[in-house]
C-alpha positions in Angstrom: 11.8 19.7 -6.5 10.1 16.2 -6.9 11.2 13.7 -4.2 11.0 9.9 -4.8 11.1 7.5 -2.0 11.7 3.9 -2.5 10.7 1.2 0.0 10.3 -2.6 0.1 14.0 -3.7 -0.3 15.1 -6.7 1.7 17.0 -9.8 2.1 15.2 -12.6 0.5 16.1 -16.2 -0.5 16.4 -17.4 -4.1 12.9 -18.1 -5.5 11.2 -15.5 -3.1 9.2 -12.4 -3.9 9.5 -8.8 -3.1 7.3 -5.8 -3.8 9.1 -2.4 -4.3 7.3 0.8 -4.1 8.1 4.3 -5.3 6.2 7.3 -3.7 6.3 10.7 -5.2 5.9 14.1 -3.4 4.0 15.4 -6.5 1.6 14.2 -9.1 3.3 11.4 -11.3 0.8 12.1 -14.0 3.0 14.7 -15.3 5.8 12.3 -15.9 5.4 10.4 -19.2 7.6 7.5 -18.2 8.4 6.0 -14.7 11.0 3.5 -14.4 12.9 1.1 -12.1 16.6 0.9 -12.6 19.1 -1.2 -10.6 23.0 -1.1 -9.9 24.9 -3.9 -8.6 28.4 -3.4 -7.1 30.9 -2.9 -9.8 28.2 -2.6 -12.6 26.6 0.3 -14.3 23.0 1.3 -13.6 20.7 -0.7 -15.8 17.2 -0.4 -16.8 14.9 -2.9 -15.1 11.5 -2.0 -16.3 9.5 1.2 -17.4 5.9 2.2 -17.7 4.4 5.1 -19.7 1.5 7.2 -18.4 -0.7 5.2 -20.7 0.3 1.9 -19.2 2.7 0.7 -21.9 5.6 -1.4 -20.1 8.9 -2.4 -21.1 11.3 -4.9 -19.4 14.9 -5.9 -19.4 15.2 -9.3 -20.9 16.8 -10.6 -17.5 13.5 -10.0 -15.8 10.8 -10.7 -18.3 8.1 -13.0 -16.9 9.2 -12.4 -13.4 8.9 -8.8 -12.7 5.8 -6.6 -13.2 5.8 -2.9 -13.1 2.8 -0.8 -12.3 1.9 2.9 -11.5 -1.1 4.4 -9.8 -1.3 8.1 -10.9 -4.1 8.8 -8.4 -1.9 7.7 -5.5 1.3 9.0 -6.9 3.0 5.7 -6.6 4.8 3.1 -8.7 5.4 -0.5 -7.9 7.6 -3.4 -8.9 6.4 -6.8 -8.1 9.4 -9.2 -8.2 9.1 -12.9 -8.2 11.3 -15.9 -8.5 14.1 -13.8 -7.5 17.7 -14.9 -8.3 21.0 -13.8 -6.8 21.7 -11.9 -9.9 18.9 -9.7 -9.0 20.9 -8.4 -6.0 21.3 -4.6 -6.4 20.2 -1.3 -5.3 16.9 -0.5 -7.1 16.3 3.1 -8.0 13.0 4.9 -9.1 13.0 7.3 -11.9 10.5 9.9 -13.1 11.0 11.2 -16.6 9.2 14.2 -17.8 10.5 17.7 -18.6 13.1 16.9 -16.0 14.3 13.7 -14.6 14.2 12.8 -11.0 15.8 9.9 -9.2 15.1 8.3 -5.7 17.8 7.3 -3.3 17.4 3.6 -3.8 16.5 0.5 -2.0 18.8 -2.5 -1.4 17.5 -5.9 -2.7 19.7 -8.8 -1.7 18.9 -12.3 -2.9 20.8 -14.9 -1.0 20.5 -18.2 0.9 
């Protein structure tokens, strides 16, 4: 059973930055896609960004130009650099590893508020 642990969530003011990390208990090179999702209260979980093993990235329109996803297969980690944060970015952020099976982390809370 692969374990994914997110970290880096915090309370930040609008316009601020945060860097989320997802640490895997096994080699992430086995997962073709790694992704970040988020879920705000009352909303469905939505894709924020994804990255393939080859480094191809995909972003939700709402975060394009502000967020950057990266993965380090050697360190079994994935990161999400979030800049110019807005109150609408407030949510629990989840890490997903997609391969033969899908694995989710427990989530980390990001709150953007003044």
